[in-house]
N, C-alpha and C positions, 0 to 999 in steps of 0.2 A: 329656645331651650324648653319652654313650657309646651310648645307645639310638639316637640319630639317626645316628651314624656307622655302627653295625651295620646299620641299615635301608638306609642309602645303599650300603653294601658289597653287601648282598643284591641291590639293584636293578642295580648295576654288573655283578655276576656274572651276573644274568639276561640283561642286554644282550649280554655277551660270549658266553655259551653259545648263546643262541637266534638272535642276529643276526650278530655278527661271525664267530664260529667256524663257524657254519652256512653261511657263504658268501653271505649275502644282501647286496644292494646297500645299503651304509650311507648313502649320500647320499639314495637314495630313501626310506629309513626316516626320516631327519631331516625330509624334506619332509612325509612322512605325519604325523609327530608335530606339525609346525606346523599342519597342517590340523585336527588334533584339539584342540590346546590351544596358545594363543598363547605363544611362547617355549618351547614344549615340547621343542624340540631343543637348547635352550641350558642349561636348568636341570633336573637330574634330581630336585631336591627339590620341584618342582611336582607330581610324580606320587606317588600312593601305590603300594605294591607291586602291589596288585590291579589298579589302573588300568593300570600299565605292562605287566603280564602280559597283560591283555586286549588292549591296543593292539598289542603284539608279535604275539599270536596272530592278530588280525584282519589285520595287515600280511602275515604269512606266508600266510594263506589267500588273500589277494588276489594275492600274487606267484605262489603255486603255481597258482592258477586262470589267471592270465595266461600262465604257461609252458605249461600244458596246452592252452590255446587256440592258442598259437603252434605247438605240435607238431601239433595237429589240422589246422591250416591247411597246414602243410608236407606232411602225409600226403595231403590232398586235392589239393594242387598236384602232387604226384608221381604220383598215380593218374590225374589228368585233365589232365596237362600238354599244352598246345597251343602252337603257334608264336605268338610275341609279335606282336601286330598293334595298330594304332591303336585298334581297336574294343574291345580288352580291357585297354587301358592305364587304370588307375584315375584318373590325372590327366585323361585325355580324357573319361572317364565323368563326372567332376565338372563339367567345363565344359559337358557336354551337358545335364545335368539341373538345373543351378542357374544363375540369372542374377545380375547384379551388385547386385540389390536384396535378394537373399535367398540369400547364399552363406555356408555355414558347414560346416566339416568338421574332422576331426582326423587328422593323419598321424603315423606313428612317426618319431622322429629319434634322435640319438645321446645316450647318457648320459655324464655326466662321470666321469672316473676318480678314483681315490682319491689324496689328497696327504697329506703329513705334517700339514698344518694341519687338514684335514677329519677325519683320523683322530684327532687330538688332541681336537678339539671333541666328537666322538662318544664317545670313551673317557673324557672328563672333563666330562660334562654338568653337573656341579654347580659348575664353575669358569667364570668369565666371562673370555673372551679380550679383551685390550685392546691397542691400538696407541698408543704414546706417542712424541711427538717433542718433546724439551725442550732439545736442544743443537745447535749448529752450529759449524763451524770452517773457517778458510781453509786450503787445502792447495795445495802447489805442483804445477803441471802443466807442468813444464819450467823453464828458466832465466828465462823471461819471464812466462808466464801463470800464473794460479792459478784455483782454483774453490772454491766453498763446498760443504762436505760436511755432510749432516744425519744426526744419529744417530736410529735407529729402534729402539725396544724393543717386543718382543711379549711381554706378560705374561699369564699366569704361565708360559708355555712357557720363557722365558729366552733367546730369540733377541735378539741385539744386532748390528745392521749399520749401516754408513754408506753413504749414497746421495747422489749429486749430482742436480741438477735434470734433467739429460739422461736419467738412469735413469727418473725419473718419466714423462718424455715418452715414452720407448720402451714402458714398461709400459702406459700409457694407449693408445698407438697400436695395440698388439697386442690389447688388449681391444676396441677399436673394430673391428678387423678380424675378430676371433673372434665378436663379438656385434653384428653390424651392425643388428639390429632391437631393440636394447636401448639405454637411456639411460645412457651412461657418465658418471660424475661429473666435474666440471671440475678442472683444476689451474691454477696461476698462469700468466700469460703469460711470455714470455721476459724474462729480467732485463736491465734497462738498465745499461750499464757505469757510468753515473754514480751509480747507486743502490747503495750499499754500506753504508748506515747500519744500526745495530742494529734500529731500529723497522721498517725496510723488510724486512729479512731475517726478523725475528720474524713479521711478517704473512704472508710467503710460506710460512714453516714451518707456520703454523697452517692455511693452506689445503691444503697437502700432507698434513698430518695428517688433516684432514677427508676428503680424497680416499681415503686408506687405510682410515679407519674406515668410510666409506661402502661401499667394496668389501667389507670384512669383514661388514658388516651385510646386504649383498645376498646372497640365497640362491644365486645362480648365480656371480657374480664371484669369490666366495671359493673356489670349487671349481677355478678355473683353476690348473694346475700352476705357471705362471710367478708367480702371486701368492704362492704358498707359497715358491717359491725366492727371490723378491724380499725376503721378510721373514727368510729363514733364511741364505742363502749369504753367507759372509764373504769368499770368494775372488772378487775382481772379475773375474778371467779366466774363471771358471766361469759367472758371471752373464752375461758378454758372449757366451759360447758359447750360452747359453740364448736370449738376445735374437736372435742370428743364426739359431738354429734356427727360432724362431717367425716371424722376418721373412720366411723363405722360404716359409712356408705361406700359402695363399690362404684367404680367408674363404668361408663357405658361399654357394652360388649358388641353392640351393633349400632349403626347410624340412627335407627328409629329411637334409640334411648338417649341420643345426644341432645344437647341444648344449643340452639342457634337463634340469633336475633330475628331471623325471618321465618323460623319454623320449618326449614327444609335443609336437607343435605344433598349436595351434588356429588355423585359418584362417577369417577372417570378413570379409565385406563386407555392410554393412546400413545402412539409413537412420539407425538409432539411433547407430551409430558415426560416421557422417558428421556428424550433429548434434553429437555430443560433440566431434569434431575441430574443427568450426567454433566452437563455444562456447569450447573450450580456447584457440584462437588469440586470441580477444578477451581472455580472462581473463589469459593470460600477458603479452600486450602491455600491458594496463592495469595489472596488478599490478607489471610490470617498472618502469613509470614511478613507481609509488608507492614501490617499494623504493628507487629512485634518490632520490626526494625525502626519504624517511625517512633514508637514509644521509647526505644533505646536511644534514638537520636535526641529526642526531647529531654531524656534523662541526662544525657551528656551536656546538652545546652544548659540545663539547670546547674550542673556542676561548674561549667565554664562561667556562667553568670555569678555564681557564688564566689568563685575565685576572683573574678573582676571586682566584686563588691568588697572582698577582703583587701585587695590591692588598693582600691580607692580609700578604704579606711586608713590604711598605712600612709597614703599620700596626704589625707586630711590631717592626720596626727603630725606629719612632718611640717605642714604649713602652720599648725597651731604652735608647734615647738619654735619655729622661726618667729612667729608673732611674739611669743613670750620672751625669747632671747632679745629681740629688737626692743620690746617694751622695757626690759631690764637695762639695756644699754642707754636708752633715752633717759630713763630716770637717773641712771648713774652719772651720765655726762651732761644732762640737761640740753641735749642736742635738739635742733629744730630743722624744719625745711624738708629736704629730700628724704631723710631717714624716717620722718613721720609718714611721708607718702608711701614709702616701701612697706611700712608696717600695715597701712591701710590696704595695700595690694595683697599682702599675706592673708589678712582677714577676709577680703573678698574672694580670694582664691580658695580659702577654706570653705566658705559658703558655697562657692561654685561647685567644688568637688563633692561636697555633701549633697547638693541638689542632684548632681550626676549619679551619686550612689543611691539616692532615693529612687531615681528613675530605674536604675539597674535592679534594685530590690523589687520594685513594682513589676518590672518585666518578668523577673524570676517567679513572682507570685502568680502572675497571669499565665505564664508557661505551665506551671504546675497544675493550676486549677482548670485552665481552658484548653490546654493541649495535652500535656503528659497524662493527667488523670482521665481526660476525655478519651484518648486513644487506648488507655488501659481498660476502661470500661467497655468500649466497643470492640476491643479484642476479645473480651470475655463474652460479649454479645455474639460475636462471630463464632466463638466456640460453641455457644448454646445452639446457634443455628445449624452448625455442622453436626452436633449430636442429634438434633431434631431430624435432620436429613438421614442420618444413619439409622434412627429408629424407624423411619419410613421404609428404608431399604431392607431392614430386618423383617418388617411386617410383610414386605413384598416377597422376600425370600421364604418366609414361613408359608405364605399362601402357595407359592410355586412348589415347594416341597410337598405340601399336603395334596395339592392337585396332582402332582406326578405320582405320588404313592397311590392315590385313589384310582388314577387311570391304569396303573400297573395291576392293581387288584381287579379292576373291571376286566382288563385284558385277559387275565388268567381265568376268571370265572367264565368269560365268553368262550374261551378256547375249550374249556371242559364241557361246555354245552349243556349244563344242568340248570334250567331256569328256576328250579325250586330254591337254588342258593343265591339268586339275584336280588332277593328282597324287593320285589316289584310291588307298587301300590295296586290296590284292587280295582281302580277305575281308570286305568290307562286307556287311551283311545285306539290302541292297536292290539292285535292278538299276540300271544306269546310266540306263535309260529312265525309271524311276520318279523318279530324282533330277532328270532334266531337267524334269520337270513339278512338282517340289516344291522351291522355292528354300531353304526352311528346312532340309530334310533334306540338301540338297546342301551347304549351308554347313557342316554338322557334319562332313563327311568331306573337304571340299576342302583342299588345301595342308596335308597332314598335318604335315610337318616344321615349317613356320612356325607352325601352330596350337599345336604343342607348346611352341615357344619362348615364344610369348605367354602360354601357360598357366603356364609356370614363373615368368615375371615377375609374373603375376597372383597366384600362390601366395605369393611373397615379400611382395608388397604386402599381401595379405590377412592374412598372419602378423603383419607389423608393425602393421597396422591394429588387429588384436585386441590386440596386446601393448601398444599405446599407453597404455591406461587403467591397466594393471597397473604400468607403469613410472612414470607420474605419481604413482600412489598410493604406490609405493615411495619416490619422492623426497620426498613430503610426510611420509610416516611417519618417514623418517630425520630430516627437519627437526624434527619434533615431539620426537624423541629428543634431538637436540642442544639444542633450546630448553630442555627439562626439565633436562638435566644442567647447562647453563651457568647457568640462572637460579636453580636450587636452590643452587648453589655461591655465586652472586652474593648471594643473599639471606642465606646464612650469614655471608659476610664483611661484608656491610652491617650485620648485627646486631652483629657483633663490633666494627666500627668505631663504631657508635652507643654500644655499651657503654663503649668507651674514652673517647669524648667526654663521656659521662655522668659518668664518673669525674673527668675534668678539671673539668667544671662543678661537681661536688659539692665538690671541693677549693676552688674559687674561692668558692663559697657559704659554706663553712666558715670561710674567712678573714674574709669580710665579717661573718658572724654573730658570730664571736669578738670582732671589733672593737666590736660592739654589746653584747657580753656575753650572747649568746643561744646555746642549744644546738641550734638548728635545723640549723646547718651540719654538726654532728657526726652528727645523725640522717640527713641527706642522704648524707653520706659513707659511713655504714654500709650504707645501702640500695644505694648505687652499687657498693660492694665486693661485696655479695652478688650483685647483678645481673651484674657482669662475671665473677665466679667461675662462676656458672651458665652463662653463655654459653661461656666457655672449655671447661668440662667437657662441655657439650652437643656442641660442634663438634669438639673436639680431644682430649677425654678427659683433659685436664690442667687445672691451675689456675695462674694467673699468679703469678710470683714477687713 
């Protein structure tokens, strides 16, 4: 154990000296680690010292090379600096050489800054950050109104804050504004005034917890400064100032203004992506219906289990009544022998059915928390994905409409044959006379300002078009993670519940066996005790009293 801690300390010291203290971009390094090894930015124990050292050196070489290229470009630009014109604009060059069936390029954009959350994750790679919501309370909001406050714990950092639903709304709205080409996870709808029950608030709390966990899991969303403040700031006034600060900021209008963890945006329009988009539309629509049906099925299952539980309650009451009647008869008549044994059977049957009912109630709770609510949330997640896809399609339609209108306008100007109305740049490489006899070339240089505006819309559409597949994969990946976590825990608790019922059944069999003078029941009970002891020890590290 000591050797493991020493090795971990060596790796942490290596990270601090070669990456953090050397001034390299820690977010970019985390992204690079994820590319090399899954969860490589989350758990330092996944790396050997030699692997980590090589990865850091490769990252440093890559960053230094990128910096040298940027410096070289700046030197060339300074030596050969020319007046900016439409013909030397990179955006205009892209639109000249690539059409909408084969358009792909990469542009530099903004890098995220450092936050307390991302710094902690980098400096404590062997620790898993978790966001937990387990409590809520009603607070006064004046002499008349009140609101529900939800407690949020960020472990193992130790941050504990309380947030109301409107805080979640503001956080999500700002994420939507900051990252318009990304799929932001959903939150619950507005609370109905009539809905104040514990089950309703518990369900809303679970969805908000998943929202925060989803943001933490996303490589970009967790880098937003407001997300870190949302989890850390205990002063509501300071958080309100942060909200107001970001409310005033506008979202990116072109990819160069966007924030990405690797500092670049890939823009792509292709037939392959168009086919993916069309297939995704059908898939989301059809799977949305199935999620809805599955949720309804689990809802019916909860109702059926509740009815079964009520029936078992009635059966238990019947056995209890028989026990009391038999006890009264024994006391009245002073009877012994078989009548006493049947009373014992009634008592054991009551315990048996009570244990059965406990198992049913446990199953009902599991179904609600791990199936019904799970499918309800991911049905909502599917809806968000569908809306995100529709936003991409609307941006595509906007671009196509602007492009068609621009081409129609150019067509009319070209037919009229008056180049003075074409708004040509002053330094085009061709003469006006050449353009008059070459419509394709003329269209490239006509209406410079409007062409640039259409090109900017095209770039945002192309970026969102490329990002679509990554965001859907991210959504599915998070869903798998939640599936695994919930169902592993559900399986553990189900095994424990089975062990408890096994113990009850063994007791019942022992009573019956002893009535017949057999030792079979004792053998059953010993096996059950060993079984339940093993289950407790396996899942909780303790044995039952």
